[in-house]
C-alpha positions in Angstrom: 133.2 160.9 133.2 135.9 160.8 135.9 139.4 160.2 134.7 140.5 156.4 134.7 143.9 157.7 135.7 145.6 160.5 137.8 146.6 163.6 136.1 150.4 164.7 136.3 149.6 167.5 138.9 147.8 164.9 141.4 149.9 162.9 143.9 148.6 159.5 144.6 146.3 159.1 147.9 148.1 156.4 150.0 146.2 153.4 151.6 146.8 152.8 155.2 149.4 150.2 156.4 148.3 146.6 157.2 149.2 146.8 160.7 146.7 150.0 160.8 144.1 148.1 159.4 144.5 145.3 161.9 144.5 147.1 164.5 141.2 149.1 163.7 139.7 145.7 163.0 140.7 144.4 166.4 138.8 147.7 167.4 135.9 146.7 165.6 135.8 143.6 167.1 136.1 144.8 170.6 133.1 147.2 169.9 130.8 144.5 168.5 131.2 141.9 171.4 128.2 144.2 173.1 126.0 142.9 170.3 125.5 139.1 172.2 122.3 138.4 172.9 120.4 135.5 174.3 118.6 134.6 170.8 121.8 135.5 168.3 123.4 139.1 168.0 121.4 142.4 168.0 121.6 145.8 166.5 124.3 148.1 168.0 123.6 152.2 168.3 126.3 154.7 168.0 127.2 154.3 171.6 127.5 150.4 171.4 124.6 149.4 173.3 121.9 146.8 171.9 118.8 148.3 170.6 115.6 146.9 171.9 114.7 145.0 168.7 114.5 141.4 168.1 117.7 139.6 166.6 117.7 138.9 163.1 119.2 136.0 160.8 120.9 138.6 158.9 123.0 140.0 161.8 123.5 137.0 163.7 125.0 134.9 160.8 127.0 138.1 159.9 128.7 138.7 163.2 128.9 134.9 163.5 131.1 135.5 160.5 133.1 138.1 161.6 133.9 136.6 165.3 135.1 133.7 163.1 137.4 135.7 161.0 138.7 137.7 164.1 139.3 134.4 166.0 141.5 133.1 162.6 143.4 136.5 162.7 144.6 135.6 166.1 143.9 139.2 167.7 141.8 137.9 170.4 139.4 134.9 171.5 136.4 135.4 169.9 135.7 131.7 169.2 133.2 131.5 172.2 131.2 134.4 170.4 131.5 132.7 167.0 130.3 129.4 168.7 127.4 131.1 170.4 126.2 132.3 166.9 126.6 129.0 165.4 124.5 127.5 168.2 121.7 130.2 167.8 121.8 130.0 164.1 121.5 125.8 164.5 118.6 125.5 166.8 117.1 128.9 167.9 114.2 130.4 167.2 115.6 132.0 164.1 115.5 128.1 162.5 112.4 126.9 161.8 111.7 123.4 159.9 112.0 125.1 156.4 115.1 127.2 156.7 115.9 130.6 158.5 113.4 133.6 159.2 114.0 137.2 159.3 113.6 137.3 163.2 112.1 135.2 165.6 108.9 137.0 165.5 108.1 136.5 161.9 105.4 134.4 160.3 106.2 131.1 158.8 106.2 131.8 155.0 108.6 131.6 152.1 112.2 132.0 153.3 114.7 133.7 151.3 117.8 132.8 149.6 119.6 136.0 150.4 119.4 134.8 154.3 120.1 131.3 153.5 123.6 132.8 151.8 124.2 134.6 154.9 124.0 131.5 157.1 125.9 129.6 154.3 128.7 132.3 154.7 128.9 132.3 158.7 128.8 128.4 158.9 131.9 128.1 156.4 134.1 131.0 158.0 132.9 129.4 161.4 133.9 125.6 160.0 137.5 127.2 158.9 137.8 128.6 162.2 137.3 125.4 163.9 133.9 126.3 165.8 132.3 123.5 167.4 128.8 122.7 165.3 130.0 124.8 162.7 130.4 121.6 159.9 126.8 120.5 161.0 125.3 124.1 160.2 127.2 124.1 157.1 125.7 120.9 156.0 122.2 121.9 156.9 122.4 125.1 155.1 123.7 123.2 152.1 121.5 120.6 152.1 118.4 123.3 152.0 120.0 125.3 149.1 120.5 121.9 147.1 117.1 120.6 147.8 114.9 123.7 148.0 116.7 127.0 146.6 119.0 126.0 144.0 117.6 126.0 140.4 120.3 124.0 138.4 119.1 124.4 134.8 119.5 128.1 135.3 122.7 127.7 137.5 121.2 130.2 140.1 119.6 130.3 143.1 115.6 131.3 143.4 115.2 134.3 145.1 112.6 132.5 147.7 112.0 129.0 148.4 109.7 126.8 150.7 106.9 129.1 148.8 103.4 127.4 149.0 102.0 126.9 145.6 103.5 129.1 142.7 107.2 130.7 142.8 107.1 134.5 142.6 107.5 135.6 139.0 110.9 137.2 139.9 114.8 136.8 139.9 117.2 138.8 141.8 120.8 139.7 141.7 121.5 140.1 145.3 120.3 137.1 146.6 122.6 135.2 144.1 125.6 137.6 144.6 125.4 136.4 148.4 125.2 132.6 147.5 128.1 132.9 145.1 129.9 134.6 147.9 128.7 132.0 150.6 129.6 129.0 148.0 133.1 130.1 147.8 133.6 130.4 151.3 132.0 127.0 151.6 134.3 125.5 148.9 137.3 126.9 151.2 135.8 125.3 154.2 135.1 122.1 152.5 137.9 121.9 149.8 135.1 121.1 147.3 135.8 122.3 143.8 132.0 121.5 142.9 131.1 124.3 145.3 133.3 126.9 143.9 131.8 125.6 140.3 128.2 126.3 141.5 129.4 129.7 142.7 130.9 130.2 139.4 127.8 129.3 137.5 126.0 132.2 139.2 128.8 134.9 138.2 128.6 133.7 134.7 125.1 134.2 134.5 125.0 137.6 136.0 128.0 139.1 135.4 129.5 137.3 132.2 126.1 137.4 130.5 123.9 140.0 132.1 126.4 142.8 133.2 128.5 142.3 130.0 125.3 142.9 127.8 124.8 146.2 129.9 128.0 148.2 129.6 128.7 146.4 133.0 125.8 148.7 135.0 124.5 145.5 136.0 120.4 145.5 136.5 119.2 143.4 139.4 115.6 142.8 139.0 114.2 140.0 136.2 111.2 138.1 135.6 111.3 134.3 135.3 112.3 134.5 131.7 115.3 136.8 132.5 113.5 139.8 131.3 114.6 143.1 132.9 112.2 144.8 135.1 113.4 148.4 134.5 110.4 149.8 136.9 111.0 147.7 139.8 111.3 149.6 142.9 110.5 152.6 141.0 108.1 153.4 144.1 110.9 152.7 146.7 113.9 153.8 145.3 115.8 153.9 148.7 115.0 150.2 149.6 118.0 148.5 151.3 118.1 145.4 149.9 116.0 145.6 146.3 116.4 149.3 145.3 115.4 150.8 141.8 118.1 151.0 139.1 121.9 149.9 139.4 123.7 149.9 142.8 127.5 150.9 142.1 128.4 149.4 145.2 127.1 146.3 144.0 129.2 146.7 141.1 132.1 146.4 143.3 130.8 143.6 145.3 130.3 141.6 142.6 133.9 142.5 141.4 135.6 141.2 144.7 133.5 138.0 144.3 134.8 137.5 140.6 138.4 137.8 142.1 137.6 135.5 144.9 136.4 132.4 142.4 139.6 132.6 140.3 141.6 130.3 142.8 141.3 126.7 141.4 139.5 128.0 138.1 140.7 127.1 134.7 143.3 129.6 133.4 140.9 131.0 130.8 138.1 131.4 133.7 140.5 132.9 135.9 141.6 135.2 133.1 137.9 135.9 132.1 137.1 136.4 136.0 140.0 138.8 136.6 138.8 141.0 133.4 135.3 141.1 134.4 136.2 142.4 138.3 138.1 145.0 136.1 135.2 146.3 133.9 132.7 146.1 136.9 135.1 148.1 139.0 135.8 150.4 136.5 132.6 151.3 136.0 131.4 151.3 139.6 134.2 154.0 139.8 132.9 156.1 136.9 129.3 156.3 138.0 129.4 156.0 141.8 132.4 157.7 143.3 132.0 161.1 144.2 129.0 161.3 141.9 127.2 163.5 144.5 129.2 165.2 147.0 133.1 165.0 147.7 133.3 161.6 149.4 131.9 158.1 149.1 129.9 156.4 146.6 126.2 156.8 145.7 123.6 154.4 146.5 121.9 154.0 143.2 122.0 155.4 139.5 119.7 154.8 136.6 120.8 152.2 133.8 122.8 154.8 132.0 124.7 155.8 135.1 122.8 159.0 136.1 122.6 159.0 140.3 119.3 158.5 141.3 119.7 158.0 145.3 122.3 160.1 146.3 123.0 159.0 149.7 126.4 158.0 150.7 126.1 155.0 152.6 129.3 153.5 154.0 129.0 149.9 152.5 129.5 150.7 148.8 132.7 152.5 149.7 133.8 149.5 151.8 133.1 147.2 148.7 135.2 149.6 146.5 138.2 149.2 149.0 137.8 145.4 149.0 137.7 144.8 145.0 140.2 147.5 144.4 142.9 146.2 146.8 142.7 142.8 145.2 142.7 144.3 141.6 146.0 146.3 142.8 147.7 143.3 144.3 147.0 141.8 141.1 148.3 144.8 138.7 150.5 146.8 140.8 151.7 150.2 140.1 148.6 150.9 137.9 145.4 152.6 138.6 144.1 150.3 141.1 146.7 151.8 143.8 145.8 155.1 142.9 141.9 154.6 143.3 142.7 152.6 146.5 144.2 155.5 148.3 141.8 157.6 146.9 138.8 155.5 148.4 140.6 155.1 151.9 141.2 159.1 151.6 137.3 159.3 151.7 136.9 156.5 154.5 139.5 158.0 156.8 138.3 161.5 156.4 134.4 161.0 156.6 134.0 157.2 157.7 136.5 155.7 160.2 135.7 156.5 163.7 137.8 155.8 166.9 136.0 152.7 167.7 136.9 150.8 164.6 133.4 151.6 163.3 132.0 153.3 160.3 129.4 155.9 160.2 126.9 154.2 157.9 125.7 157.4 156.0 127.3 161.0 155.3 125.5 163.8 153.2 122.6 166.0 154.1 119.6 164.0 154.5 118.3 164.3 157.9 116.7 160.7 158.1 119.2 158.2 157.7 118.7 154.8 155.9 120.2 153.0 158.7 120.3 153.9 162.3 123.2 152.7 164.5 126.2 150.7 163.8 124.9 147.5 162.8 127.4 146.5 160.1 130.7 144.8 160.9 130.7 142.7 158.0 131.3 144.9 155.0 133.5 147.1 157.3 135.9 143.7 158.1 135.9 143.3 154.3 137.6 146.5 153.9 139.9 146.4 156.7 141.1 142.8 155.4 141.0 143.6 152.0 144.0 142.6 149.6 145.1 139.3 150.8 142.6 136.7 149.3 144.7 134.9 146.9 144.9 131.8 147.2 141.9 132.1 149.2 138.3 132.2 148.1 137.0 134.1 151.4 137.5 136.3 154.2 138.1 133.7 156.6 140.7 131.7 154.3 142.3 135.1 153.9 142.8 136.1 157.6 145.8 134.3 158.6 147.6 135.3 155.8 146.6 138.8 156.2 147.5 139.0 160.1 150.7 137.2 159.3 151.9 139.9 156.6 150.8 142.6 158.9 152.6 141.6 161.7 155.7 141.6 159.8 155.3 145.1 158.3 156.5 148.4 160.0 153.5 150.8 160.3 153.5 153.7 158.0 
């Protein structure tokens, strides 16, 4: 097991300055502007061209979120792009009478709470940025959540909604993780402690109970009675959304969301959320970081922490950075500063590109899980990490981050 603290002969790596990160975020936004399509936002190649594939709710929502954050950070006029995303999510072909489908060519079928959560996040960030139509989109998405996706007795979202007949015998962590993130953003957008409490109920179930009971290596797949489905995904271990085993990147992501849920919580709850985040980030580091190579975080492990899918995607490292930056701000001078420097050392050497984008995968695998450069959501979270308190979301923190960056000399 890797050490939790630097040895006496190891000089701590340094995280890049706030101004460096803000400048890279500005580059990322400029690259992302090419994603605009008539129906939303599209999938960008390494060279910044849109691939000839239909736009999706996932990409349209996430780019709307990122452009809203860019507008709030004051580093460019991205409000028009955010408004385009809001309009396409509100009444474009991605929206039908029940909710949001994967893309405009999808058959009418059960809707995914995972996608609904992305829309809530996008609408919340756009609302905070004052984008026209964002408040109505947020009301629409939250109404669907409350009426169709939310399981109040269990304090979680159903994995799917609008399902004809009996719902599938499945509960998933990933859709709930993003629902918690979206609800915290909605709490900031609306000034609603009820939405923050709703998010904390999700976190309590998956982190306070499930992760804590499994030595913080959170299983992600369950039946409707909350029995762990340990064989789920065994035949599609590299699935992008529901892989087999434990996902270290999600341990870091849950840690970040726990920390975002602290503002407004009762003191005992805020302390518990901080403690849960420390445990999740500790375990993510122990089982994921450099577990199959000299940089990055492996995609999945067994339930005891042995690497399974050793691909080193970019997004687990971005989430390691985001969670650890927040922990380092809460506990300066402790191990979190050292780890944050190590994660950024990996990122700057192997992932960060001149355009502000990140290479989406490193390692020897000839076929990549994700082609091109479609992601700006995770990358933005890494660049703007460490300025969340007292905000519950990236959009809420954007102005704070930019103000701090503009007042600091570049390192």
